[in-house]
Z-matrix of the N, CA and C atoms (Angstrom, degrees):
N
C 1 1.410
C 2 1.576 1 109.15
N 3 1.344 2 118.72 1 -42.81
C 4 1.427 3 122.56 2 -178.60
C 5 1.451 4 110.32 3 -63.90
N 6 1.353 5 120.08 4 -35.49
C 7 1.486 6 123.09 5 176.87
C 8 1.449 7 110.63 6 -62.88
N 9 1.245 8 118.27 7 -43.23
C 10 1.505 9 120.40 8 180.00
C 11 1.450 10 114.98 9 -69.55
N 12 1.393 11 117.91 10 -35.73
C 13 1.452 12 125.83 11 171.31
C 14 1.572 13 107.57 12 -61.03
N 15 1.244 14 115.02 13 -50.37
C 16 1.649 15 117.42 14 -176.00
C 17 1.522 16 105.85 15 -67.10
N 18 1.242 17 123.54 16 -37.16
C 19 1.371 18 121.00 17 173.79
C 20 1.455 19 120.18 18 -62.43
N 21 1.403 20 112.15 19 -40.40
C 22 1.586 21 120.31 20 174.75
C 23 1.567 22 104.78 21 -66.32
N 24 1.257 23 125.78 22 -40.72
C 25 1.444 24 128.03 23 178.72
C 26 1.458 25 110.23 24 -58.35
N 27 1.371 26 117.46 25 -54.76
C 28 1.407 27 125.19 26 176.32
C 29 1.489 28 115.13 27 -53.62
N 30 1.313 29 113.06 28 -45.90
C 31 1.549 30 117.99 29 179.47
C 32 1.520 31 109.31 30 -65.86
N 33 1.311 32 119.20 31 -40.40
C 34 1.434 33 120.33 32 176.86
C 35 1.509 34 114.78 33 -68.93
N 36 1.305 35 117.55 34 -33.57
C 37 1.458 36 120.10 35 174.74
C 38 1.536 37 109.16 36 -68.17
N 39 1.329 38 119.98 37 -44.91
C 40 1.485 39 121.37 38 170.85
C 41 1.450 40 116.61 39 -55.25
N 42 1.353 41 115.75 40 -46.01
C 43 1.433 42 121.23 41 178.95
C 44 1.507 43 112.03 42 -62.85
N 45 1.348 44 120.09 43 -42.75
C 46 1.398 45 126.51 44 176.62
C 47 1.533 46 114.15 45 -68.10
N 48 1.250 47 119.13 46 -37.45
C 49 1.468 48 126.11 47 175.34
C 50 1.523 49 108.35 48 -65.52
N 51 1.330 50 117.27 49 -41.08
C 52 1.486 51 119.54 50 177.95
C 53 1.545 52 111.97 51 -65.18
N 54 1.336 53 113.55 52 -42.03
C 55 1.473 54 119.52 53 177.07
C 56 1.613 55 110.59 54 -59.55
N 57 1.406 56 114.88 55 -45.09
C 58 1.365 57 121.77 56 -178.73
C 59 1.514 58 110.82 57 -65.84
N 60 1.346 59 119.79 58 -48.54
C 61 1.453 60 123.01 59 -176.58
C 62 1.617 61 110.33 60 -63.87
N 63 1.338 62 112.13 61 -38.49
C 64 1.484 63 115.30 62 178.10
C 65 1.565 64 113.54 63 -79.53
N 66 1.266 65 115.80 64 -2.37
C 67 1.433 66 124.03 65 178.28
C 68 1.623 67 113.91 66 64.22
N 69 1.346 68 109.20 67 30.39
C 70 1.518 69 116.18 68 -178.60
C 71 1.571 70 111.45 69 -86.61
N 72 1.403 71 111.15 70 2.11
C 73 1.467 72 116.30 71 172.88
C 74 1.511 73 108.72 72 -94.31
N 75 1.305 74 114.72 73 5.36
C 76 1.548 75 119.36 74 172.04
C 77 1.512 76 110.68 75 -96.85
N 78 1.405 77 113.99 76 108.97
C 79 1.436 78 115.25 77 -177.37
C 80 1.488 79 117.31 78 -59.93
N 81 1.408 80 112.89 79 -24.93
C 82 1.534 81 117.92 80 176.77
C 83 1.578 82 111.76 81 -63.39
N 84 1.301 83 115.06 82 -35.56
C 85 1.483 84 120.94 83 -177.72
C 86 1.527 85 106.49 84 -68.93
N 87 1.336 86 116.17 85 -45.16
C 88 1.434 87 116.45 86 -177.48
C 89 1.428 88 111.17 87 -71.63
N 90 1.268 89 123.80 88 -36.08
C 91 1.506 90 126.83 89 176.26
C 92 1.508 91 107.02 90 -61.63
N 93 1.326 92 115.76 91 -42.76
C 94 1.455 93 117.89 92 179.98
C 95 1.599 94 111.16 93 -65.43
N 96 1.247 95 119.32 94 -28.06
C 97 1.479 96 122.55 95 173.58
C 98 1.480 97 111.33 96 -68.98
N 99 1.404 98 116.49 97 -40.59
C 100 1.418 99 118.80 98 -179.57
C 101 1.530 100 113.75 99 -77.88
N 102 1.292 101 117.91 100 -11.23
C 103 1.417 102 121.69 101 178.54
C 104 1.580 103 112.09 102 -86.28
N 105 1.268 104 119.11 103 70.67
C 106 1.484 105 122.21 104 -172.37
C 107 1.460 106 110.87 105 -68.86
N 108 1.454 107 119.38 106 -26.45
C 109 1.399 108 120.74 107 177.90
C 110 1.488 109 117.37 108 -86.00
N 111 1.374 110 115.36 109 -8.72
C 112 1.464 111 118.95 110 175.11
C 113 1.499 112 114.18 111 -107.85
N 114 1.318 113 112.31 112 -125.71
C 115 1.412 114 119.27 113 -176.64
C 116 1.639 115 104.98 114 -91.41
N 117 1.313 116 114.57 115 81.22
C 118 1.415 117 116.90 116 -174.44
C 119 1.519 118 112.42 117 -72.60
N 120 1.274 119 117.39 118 136.84
C 121 1.518 120 125.04 119 175.09
C 122 1.506 121 110.25 120 -111.98
N 123 1.349 122 120.26 121 108.22
C 124 1.461 123 119.75 122 -175.20
C 125 1.494 124 113.97 123 -81.47
N 126 1.296 125 122.20 124 6.13
C 127 1.435 126 121.12 125 -175.55
C 128 1.479 127 114.44 126 -58.36
N 129 1.311 128 118.91 127 -35.84
C 130 1.383 129 120.21 128 175.61
C 131 1.440 130 116.28 129 -58.09
N 132 1.375 131 116.13 130 -35.80
C 133 1.479 132 122.63 131 -179.39
C 134 1.544 133 106.05 132 -66.18
N 135 1.374 134 116.53 133 -38.57
C 136 1.514 135 115.87 134 178.95
C 137 1.605 136 110.10 135 -67.95
N 138 1.293 137 116.36 136 -38.08
C 139 1.459 138 117.63 137 177.40
C 140 1.546 139 111.89 138 -64.17
N 141 1.262 140 113.95 139 -38.70
C 142 1.627 141 118.70 140 178.31
C 143 1.466 142 105.42 141 -66.89
N 144 1.339 143 121.64 142 -47.45
C 145 1.464 144 126.44 143 -179.82
C 146 1.522 145 108.82 144 -60.70
N 147 1.210 146 121.19 145 -43.49
C 148 1.492 147 123.11 146 176.03
C 149 1.474 148 114.10 147 -59.45
N 150 1.381 149 112.58 148 -37.45
C 151 1.532 150 118.04 149 178.46
C 152 1.498 151 113.68 150 -66.67
N 153 1.342 152 115.22 151 -23.34
C 154 1.481 153 120.42 152 176.56
C 155 1.436 154 110.70 153 -64.07
N 156 1.213 155 125.98 154 -32.57
C 157 1.489 156 129.53 155 -170.60
C 158 1.511 157 108.93 156 -67.21
N 159 1.395 158 122.48 157 -57.71
C 160 1.491 159 122.02 158 175.06
C 161 1.643 160 110.55 159 -63.82
N 162 1.320 161 115.36 160 -33.96
C 163 1.513 162 116.29 161 -178.09
C 164 1.552 163 106.65 162 -66.11
N 165 1.263 164 117.67 163 -43.63
C 166 1.540 165 117.82 164 -179.98
C 167 1.498 166 113.21 165 -67.33
N 168 1.363 167 113.29 166 -35.40
C 169 1.568 168 114.98 167 173.09
C 170 1.508 169 110.84 168 -63.44
N 171 1.410 170 116.46 169 -37.75
C 172 1.474 171 117.89 170 -178.76
C 173 1.532 172 112.72 171 -62.23
N 174 1.401 173 114.24 172 -41.01
C 175 1.404 174 119.21 173 -178.53
C 176 1.516 175 111.64 174 -67.23
N 177 1.318 176 116.46 175 -37.35
C 178 1.464 177 119.11 176 174.73
C 179 1.525 178 112.03 177 -66.52
N 180 1.264 179 118.60 178 -44.01
C 181 1.430 180 119.08 179 170.51
C 182 1.559 181 117.47 180 -59.77
N 183 1.268 182 109.93 181 -36.41
C 184 1.562 183 112.61 182 178.08
C 185 1.528 184 111.17 183 -66.99
N 186 1.279 185 118.37 184 -33.53
C 187 1.411 186 121.50 185 176.26
C 188 1.518 187 115.77 186 -65.49
N 189 1.297 188 115.35 187 -22.04
C 190 1.530 189 124.22 188 -175.81
C 191 1.598 190 112.36 189 -102.89
N 192 1.359 191 117.52 190 -5.43
C 193 1.456 192 118.24 191 -174.71
C 194 1.501 193 106.14 192 -118.99
N 195 1.344 194 120.01 193 146.67
C 196 1.377 195 125.75 194 173.95
C 197 1.514 196 115.67 195 -69.19
N 198 1.401 197 113.91 196 -31.45
C 199 1.419 198 125.69 197 -170.53
C 200 1.488 199 111.49 198 -158.36
N 201 1.343 200 119.51 199 153.87
C 202 1.437 201 116.44 200 170.98
C 203 1.553 202 114.19 201 -68.64
N 204 1.260 203 116.06 202 172.27
C 205 1.468 204 119.87 203 -175.76
C 206 1.626 205 109.75 204 -67.47
N 207 1.315 206 115.73 205 -37.75
C 208 1.450 207 117.57 206 -171.87
C 209 1.547 208 111.76 207 -108.85
N 210 1.282 209 121.24 208 16.62
C 211 1.561 210 118.99 209 -178.75
C 212 1.585 211 100.97 210 -149.21
N 213 1.299 212 108.89 211 168.00
C 214 1.549 213 117.07 212 -178.53
C 215 1.510 214 112.54 213 -87.59
N 216 1.303 215 116.45 214 -15.50
C 217 1.499 216 121.81 215 179.65
C 218 1.566 217 112.79 216 -155.40
N 219 1.292 218 115.45 217 156.14
C 220 1.439 219 120.66 218 172.86
C 221 1.539 220 109.59 219 -74.94
N 222 1.330 221 112.80 220 137.36
C 223 1.532 222 118.80 221 -178.29
C 224 1.531 223 106.02 222 -104.63
N 225 1.334 224 114.76 223 90.24
C 226 1.446 225 122.95 224 177.42
C 227 1.539 226 108.19 225 -111.11
N 228 1.373 227 117.05 226 130.76
C 229 1.410 228 121.89 227 -173.49
C 230 1.602 229 105.09 228 -64.35
N 231 1.253 230 117.49 229 134.54
C 232 1.514 231 123.11 230 179.57
C 233 1.473 232 111.74 231 -89.14
N 234 1.357 233 118.63 232 -27.15
C 235 1.510 234 122.09 233 178.45
C 236 1.460 235 111.13 234 -73.86
N 237 1.281 236 118.43 235 112.87
C 238 1.538 237 120.68 236 173.52
C 239 1.525 238 111.85 237 -110.28
N 240 1.292 239 120.53 238 13.06
C 241 1.431 240 123.91 239 -179.91
C 242 1.492 241 109.79 240 -77.81
N 243 1.394 242 118.24 241 150.96
C 244 1.339 243 130.00 242 171.32
C 245 1.483 244 110.51 243 -100.13
N 246 1.392 245 116.57 244 108.73
C 247 1.411 246 117.59 245 179.12
C 248 1.558 247 112.95 246 -122.47
N 249 1.318 248 116.41 247 -174.55
C 250 1.532 249 114.78 248 -173.87
C 251 1.540 250 111.11 249 -67.70
N 252 1.343 251 118.23 250 -28.29
C 253 1.496 252 119.18 251 179.68
C 254 1.534 253 108.38 252 -67.70
N 255 1.250 254 116.89 253 -43.74
C 256 1.440 255 119.84 254 178.48
C 257 1.587 256 112.65 255 -62.82
N 258 1.311 257 115.49 256 -45.94
C 259 1.506 258 119.55 257 176.63
C 260 1.574 259 110.86 258 -60.10
N 261 1.206 260 111.94 259 -49.24
C 262 1.499 261 122.56 260 -173.63
C 263 1.575 262 106.22 261 -62.18
N 264 1.291 263 114.82 262 -49.23
C 265 1.551 264 120.04 263 178.86
C 266 1.431 265 111.02 264 -62.76
N 267 1.296 266 117.32 265 -44.38
C 268 1.530 267 119.23 266 177.24
C 269 1.435 268 112.67 267 -61.84
N 270 1.413 269 118.44 268 -41.92
C 271 1.425 270 120.33 269 177.43
C 272 1.545 271 113.71 270 -62.15
N 273 1.324 272 113.87 271 -39.80
C 274 1.468 273 116.56 272 -176.91
C 275 1.570 274 109.57 273 -72.56
N 276 1.384 275 115.26 274 -36.14
C 277 1.397 276 118.27 275 173.76
C 278 1.532 277 112.76 276 -55.48
N 279 1.358 278 111.03 277 -55.32
C 280 1.418 279 117.24 278 -177.73
C 281 1.547 280 115.34 279 -61.61
N 282 1.291 281 117.53 280 -35.40
C 283 1.445 282 125.72 281 173.61
C 284 1.490 283 108.63 282 -59.97
N 285 1.294 284 115.60 283 -52.91
C 286 1.534 285 118.81 284 -175.57
C 287 1.553 286 107.11 285 -61.96
N 288 1.360 287 117.15 286 -45.49
C 289 1.485 288 121.57 287 -170.48
C 290 1.622 289 104.08 288 -67.58
N 291 1.246 290 116.87 289 -39.08
C 292 1.477 291 119.39 290 -178.18
C 293 1.538 292 112.89 291 -72.78
N 294 1.286 293 118.67 292 -31.54
C 295 1.380 294 123.36 293 178.35
C 296 1.564 295 113.54 294 -73.50
N 297 1.368 296 116.92 295 -51.60
C 298 1.365 297 119.75 296 -176.22
C 299 1.495 298 121.17 297 -112.14
N 300 1.384 299 114.73 298 -11.36
C 301 1.482 300 117.05 299 172.86
C 302 1.515 301 110.28 300 90.13
N 303 1.263 302 118.30 301 6.38
C 304 1.524 303 120.00 302 178.29
C 305 1.466 304 114.67 303 -116.56
N 306 1.275 305 123.55 304 140.34
C 307 1.424 306 122.48 305 162.21
C 308 1.473 307 106.56 306 -122.49
N 309 1.333 308 120.54 307 171.06
C 310 1.404 309 122.04 308 -172.15
C 311 1.556 310 122.48 309 -45.59
N 312 1.303 311 116.67 310 -50.52
C 313 1.466 312 118.06 311 -179.83
C 314 1.437 313 113.43 312 -64.65
N 315 1.361 314 121.94 313 -56.51
C 316 1.368 315 119.63 314 177.27
C 317 1.582 316 115.89 315 -59.50
N 318 1.262 317 112.59 316 -33.25
C 319 1.576 318 113.34 317 174.66
C 320 1.500 319 114.61 318 -59.59
N 321 1.343 320 111.27 319 -45.35
C 322 1.527 321 112.87 320 177.57
C 323 1.418 322 113.12 321 -65.17
N 324 1.333 323 117.72 322 -40.40
C 325 1.529 324 122.90 323 172.61
C 326 1.510 325 114.17 324 -53.67
N 327 1.396 326 110.91 325 -43.42
C 328 1.473 327 118.81 326 -177.77
C 329 1.473 328 118.63 327 -69.28
N 330 1.448 329 113.19 328 -12.31
C 331 1.485 330 119.45 329 171.85
C 332 1.445 331 110.63 330 -59.10
N 333 1.295 332 117.77 331 -26.79
C 334 1.540 333 123.38 332 -179.31
C 335 1.545 334 108.17 333 -68.29
N 336 1.309 335 123.18 334 -21.86
C 337 1.446 336 121.54 335 178.17
C 338 1.468 337 110.16 336 -83.81
N 339 1.416 338 123.21 337 -18.99
C 340 1.394 339 123.65 338 -177.61
C 341 1.556 340 112.89 339 80.60
N 342 1.256 341 118.64 340 8.18
C 343 1.445 342 123.09 341 -179.16
C 344 1.560 343 108.99 342 -66.56
N 345 1.379 344 116.42 343 129.94
C 346 1.433 345 117.50 344 -178.05
C 347 1.498 346 115.05 345 -66.36
N 348 1.385 347 118.83 346 -17.85
C 349 1.375 348 121.27 347 179.77
C 350 1.686 349 108.86 348 -73.78
N 351 1.343 350 113.54 349 -38.91
C 352 1.505 351 119.37 350 176.10
C 353 1.581 352 107.93 351 -64.09
N 354 1.329 353 112.74 352 -43.01
C 355 1.567 354 113.27 353 -175.44
C 356 1.558 355 107.70 354 -68.59
N 357 1.298 356 122.79 355 -43.62
C 358 1.413 357 125.41 356 174.27
C 359 1.506 358 112.91 357 -55.55
N 360 1.429 359 118.13 358 -51.31
C 361 1.428 360 124.16 359 -178.62
C 362 1.542 361 107.46 360 -55.79
N 363 1.316 362 117.07 361 -59.15
C 364 1.498 363 117.87 362 179.98
C 365 1.527 364 117.08 363 -55.36
N 366 1.369 365 114.47 364 -34.24
C 367 1.399 366 117.85 365 175.57
C 368 1.539 367 114.56 366 -67.52
N 369 1.275 368 116.12 367 -41.43
C 370 1.422 369 124.99 368 173.98
C 371 1.444 370 109.24 369 -65.37
N 372 1.381 371 122.04 370 -41.65
C 373 1.447 372 121.95 371 177.51
C 374 1.553 373 108.81 372 -62.98
N 375 1.198 374 119.85 373 -44.24
C 376 1.589 375 121.48 374 179.40
C 377 1.443 376 110.75 375 -61.32
N 378 1.397 377 119.70 376 -42.71
C 379 1.402 378 120.90 377 173.58
C 380 1.422 379 113.60 378 -60.50
N 381 1.305 380 120.44 379 -46.30
C 382 1.409 381 124.18 380 175.18
C 383 1.504 382 117.00 381 -56.52
N 384 1.367 383 113.57 382 -39.65
C 385 1.499 384 119.54 383 174.49
C 386 1.565 385 111.04 384 -63.11
N 387 1.283 386 116.02 385 -41.27
C 388 1.446 387 119.70 386 178.86
C 389 1.486 388 112.64 387 -64.92
N 390 1.363 389 115.32 388 -47.12
C 391 1.395 390 122.10 389 -179.29
C 392 1.565 391 110.82 390 -58.55
N 393 1.393 392 112.72 391 -41.06
C 394 1.497 393 117.22 392 179.09
C 395 1.521 394 113.85 393 -63.47
N 396 1.348 395 111.37 394 -40.41
C 397 1.535 396 116.03 395 -179.23
C 398 1.572 397 106.73 396 -69.09
N 399 1.340 398 119.47 397 -42.21
C 400 1.426 399 123.55 398 -176.28
C 401 1.594 400 106.47 399 -63.68
N 402 1.240 401 119.49 400 -48.98
C 403 1.540 402 123.55 401 -174.45
C 404 1.568 403 108.06 402 -73.24
N 405 1.426 404 117.79 403 -37.67
C 406 1.434 405 117.25 404 179.02
C 407 1.594 406 107.30 405 -60.96
N 408 1.366 407 113.78 406 -47.82
C 409 1.437 408 118.54 407 -177.29
C 410 1.486 409 114.05 408 -57.82
N 411 1.394 410 114.43 409 -41.01
C 412 1.439 411 123.71 410 -177.45
C 413 1.637 412 105.31 411 -67.49
N 414 1.255 413 111.79 412 -47.64
C 415 1.489 414 116.61 413 -179.06
C 416 1.533 415 114.36 414 -61.26
N 417 1.341 416 117.27 415 -36.45
C 418 1.381 417 128.25 416 177.13
C 419 1.585 418 109.85 417 -61.74
N 420 1.284 419 112.89 418 -48.81
C 421 1.453 420 124.21 419 178.87
C 422 1.547 421 110.46 420 -59.97
N 423 1.352 422 113.62 421 -47.47
C 424 1.427 423 120.01 422 179.59
C 425 1.657 424 109.67 423 -64.56
N 426 1.256 425 113.70 424 -45.19
C 427 1.449 426 115.55 425 171.69
C 428 1.414 427 118.46 426 -52.51
N 429 1.419 428 116.78 427 -43.78
C 430 1.480 429 120.38 428 -178.11
C 431 1.494 430 111.96 429 -71.62
N 432 1.363 431 116.34 430 -27.77
C 433 1.432 432 115.79 431 178.60
C 434 1.506 433 110.56 432 -74.93
N 435 1.432 434 119.45 433 -39.08
C 436 1.355 435 118.33 434 175.36
C 437 1.459 436 119.95 435 -66.95
N 438 1.329 437 115.71 436 -34.03
C 439 1.438 438 122.72 437 179.96
C 440 1.563 439 115.38 438 -75.76
N 441 1.231 440 113.90 439 -28.45
C 442 1.524 441 118.59 440 -178.13
C 443 1.479 442 108.40 441 -55.02
N 444 1.314 443 110.12 442 135.29
C 445 1.490 444 117.80 443 175.42
C 446 1.587 445 112.34 444 -71.23
N 447 1.344 446 115.27 445 147.06
C 448 1.505 447 118.50 446 -178.36
C 449 1.582 448 111.58 447 -65.42
N 450 1.218 449 115.46 448 150.58
C 451 1.478 450 115.73 449 -177.66
C 452 1.546 451 106.77 450 -68.89
N 453 1.309 452 116.22 451 153.73
C 454 1.462 453 122.22 452 -175.27
C 455 1.528 454 112.19 453 -76.08
């Protein structure tokens, strides 16, 4: 378990360092990428394109190995359906990204800069995650009560 935790920390540090080096923790750069009608900055496209190289390599390796090095199986999502939760979540993600120039990974990495915007974004993100869990559990409980058959 310690090896897996260490591997996760190292991967997170490499990811965060890559975001910092490429300046993707700067919301101004991200917003400039999204401003295709104004002073468009294509650097984010190059960062995303560069990320495809190790990702493609990982998929090739995955096809040739029975399991990852630090687990007994590959954890690949089985659900490939597009439902209202996916569409709504994608819309909210895009809306937040377009409004403030942060998405979760770069926002967490930007905490290292001490910028108040990053702190505020991550705090709001954590509150949103909590509210989702709270409302999803309440909705699930309500659904179970409504669907339960009446007693005989």
